[in-house]
Phi, psi and omega in degrees: 000134178284149179294150178292158178267183180282346183304312180294334178291315178298318180298317180294322178297312180295319177301319180294318178296317181291340180279353177269102189303315182295320179293312181301318181293326184280336182277080183303321182275357175086194182240131186227141174275129178080266182232157176257154178297154181301330183277001181294134180280146176275151353278155175215172182234140172236152175219150181203139178293129180262320176201158181199064179282159177250150174229112183274121179251187179286098176088002178209170177229131175265137179239122180251108186247124174256121181239126176278127180236122183230141171260138178242128181211165178267001181226128184295324179294316178298317179300315180292322178294318178293322177298323177296323177293322177297313180299319179296325181284325189258325185296122183064022178289149175263090183286145179260089183263123183304127176062016179223151174265127177275124181263326183200148170219107185222145174284127184243351176201160179241154175209139178218126181228153173239145180206183177235132181279183185295343178263002179087006178278141175289135177233154182237131178245116183229135178170211181180187180258131176252129178258127182240124178253131174233159178229137181224128175291145177260000000 
């Protein structure tokens, strides 16, 4: 059996985020992989795979996936509050990854940036990298 790809890990991450009612309700602009369209309303969330190496063991493969998850908002307090909801939803979450056992989901780094959007409004990007370990029998 070939090792699984990162696709089911991303799917499990998004399912977990959407299962958090307060977070889902607050993300007016939704959840986007990579980048959101310019017309997307704030606040919104983006996620993107940062790294995803495999480690082949005796009879199984470990997959270590780092996914950057960021909240984008026009208010720093709102961005930080939404990031706290993301952390509550994902840190130590038991993700349901297809055909793989999830061993861990932990936040391993933080990042916070300020910028100006195309309309000249100040925007805040707050989030971090979540490391997800899975194991799959071969």
